[in-house]
C-alpha positions in Angstrom: 0.0 0.0 0.0 2.9 2.4 0.7 4.1 2.0 -2.9 0.7 3.3 -4.1 0.9 6.3 -1.8 4.5 7.0 -2.9 3.5 6.8 -6.6 0.6 9.1 -6.0 2.8 11.7 -4.3 5.3 11.5 -7.2 2.5 12.1 -9.7 1.0 14.9 -7.7 4.4 16.7 -7.4 4.9 16.6 -11.2 1.7 18.7 -11.8 2.4 22.1 -13.3 0.5 24.6 -11.1 0.6 28.3 -10.5 0.0 29.3 -6.9 -0.8 33.0 -6.5 -0.4 34.7 -3.0 -2.0 38.1 -3.0 -1.2 40.7 -0.2 -1.7 44.4 0.4 1.0 46.9 1.4 0.6 45.9 5.1 1.2 42.2 4.3 -2.3 41.2 4.9 -3.9 38.6 2.6 -6.5 39.9 0.1 -9.6 37.7 -0.2 -11.9 37.4 -3.1 -9.6 38.7 -5.9 -10.0 37.1 -9.3 -6.6 35.9 -10.7 -6.4 34.9 -14.4 -3.4 33.2 -16.1 -2.8 34.0 -19.8 -0.1 32.2 -21.7 1.3 33.2 -25.1 0.8 30.7 -28.0 3.3 31.4 -30.8 2.3 30.3 -34.3 4.6 31.4 -37.0 5.2 35.1 -36.7 2.1 35.7 -34.5 1.7 35.3 -30.7 -1.8 34.7 -29.3 -2.7 35.4 -25.7 -4.6 32.3 -24.4 -6.6 32.2 -21.2 -5.4 29.1 -19.5 -7.3 29.3 -16.2 -8.4 31.4 -13.3 -9.1 31.2 -9.6 -10.3 33.4 -6.7 -8.2 34.0 -3.6 -9.4 32.6 -0.3 -9.1 34.0 3.2 -5.4 33.4 3.2 -5.0 35.3 -0.1 -4.0 32.2 -2.0 -5.4 30.4 -5.0 -4.1 27.9 -7.5 -4.4 27.4 -11.3 -3.5 24.0 -12.7 -2.2 24.0 -16.2 -3.5 21.6 -18.8 -1.1 19.2 -20.4 -1.4 21.0 -23.7 -0.7 24.5 -22.3 1.3 26.5 -24.9 5.1 27.0 -24.5 7.4 29.4 -26.2 10.0 28.0 -28.7 12.6 27.5 -25.9 10.1 25.2 -24.1 9.3 27.7 -21.3 5.9 28.9 -20.2 5.6 32.6 -21.0 2.6 34.7 -20.0 0.8 37.1 -17.7 -0.8 36.7 -14.3 -3.7 39.2 -14.2 -4.9 40.2 -10.8 -8.4 41.6 -11.0 -8.4 45.0 -12.6 -5.3 46.1 -10.6 -2.7 45.0 -13.1 -0.6 42.0 -13.7 2.8 40.3 -13.5 4.7 38.7 -16.4 5.8 35.1 -15.9 8.5 33.0 -17.5 9.2 29.6 -16.0 10.1 26.0 -17.2 7.1 24.3 -15.7 6.3 22.5 -12.4 4.8 24.2 -9.4 5.5 27.9 -9.0 4.5 30.2 -6.1 4.0 33.9 -7.1 3.8 36.5 -4.3 1.9 39.6 -5.4 1.4 42.9 -3.7 -2.0 44.1 -5.0 -0.9 47.8 -4.5 2.2 47.5 -6.6 1.3 45.7 -9.8 2.2 47.1 -13.1 -0.5 48.1 -15.5 1.3 47.1 -18.7 2.1 43.6 -19.6 5.2 42.1 -21.2 4.8 42.5 -25.0 3.8 39.3 -26.7 6.9 37.4 -27.9 7.2 37.6 -31.7 8.3 34.7 -33.9 11.7 36.4 -34.3 12.2 36.8 -30.6 15.6 35.2 -29.7 15.1 35.5 -26.0 18.2 35.6 -23.9 19.9 32.6 -25.4 18.7 30.2 -22.7 18.5 26.6 -24.0 15.9 24.5 -22.3 14.8 21.1 -23.3 11.0 21.3 -23.6 8.8 19.0 -21.6 11.2 17.0 -19.4 8.8 17.2 -16.5 6.0 15.6 -18.6 7.8 12.2 -18.2 7.9 12.4 -14.5 4.4 11.0 -13.9 5.2 8.0 -16.1 8.4 7.4 -14.2 6.5 7.6 -10.9 3.9 5.2 -12.2 6.6 2.8 -13.4 8.3 2.9 -10.0 5.0 2.2 -8.3 4.3 -0.7 -10.5 7.8 -2.1 -10.0 7.5 -1.8 -6.3 4.1 -3.6 -6.4 5.5 -6.4 -8.5 8.5 -6.8 -6.2 6.2 -6.9 -3.2 4.0 -9.5 -4.9 7.1 -11.6 -5.9 8.6 -11.4 -2.4 5.3 -12.5 -0.7 4.9 -15.4 -3.1 8.5 -16.8 -2.7 8.9 -16.4 1.1 
């Protein structure tokens, strides 16, 4: 049974999720704020802003947005987008995937957004292999099955 719990935890940790923590100037959590995640989908020379998900902050000022498996990435394999916080502004994001915690001060968000990346955008020369974390759930599942098989074999041949 412990192998199944371990496998589940490995699968859970591999989920790409954006955690937004919204506070005011005094450091108090802000409840009830709508947070929307937009990612850029680059097709040829055009970048489209795609709404990926949204959430509303709870009493602790926190909410989470899970990303679907087919969420768009930029040519380097990174997620590039904007986290919009109500009508107060937003924050540009660029990360390779996996869980990310973003701490936002609602009184100091910028109004503008990062300009959408164009097809000719060379970035900063960062080379990232796209999608390595997508294989992690399969590795976890394989390990869980291997442990279950080893346990079955051990019990049978004691």
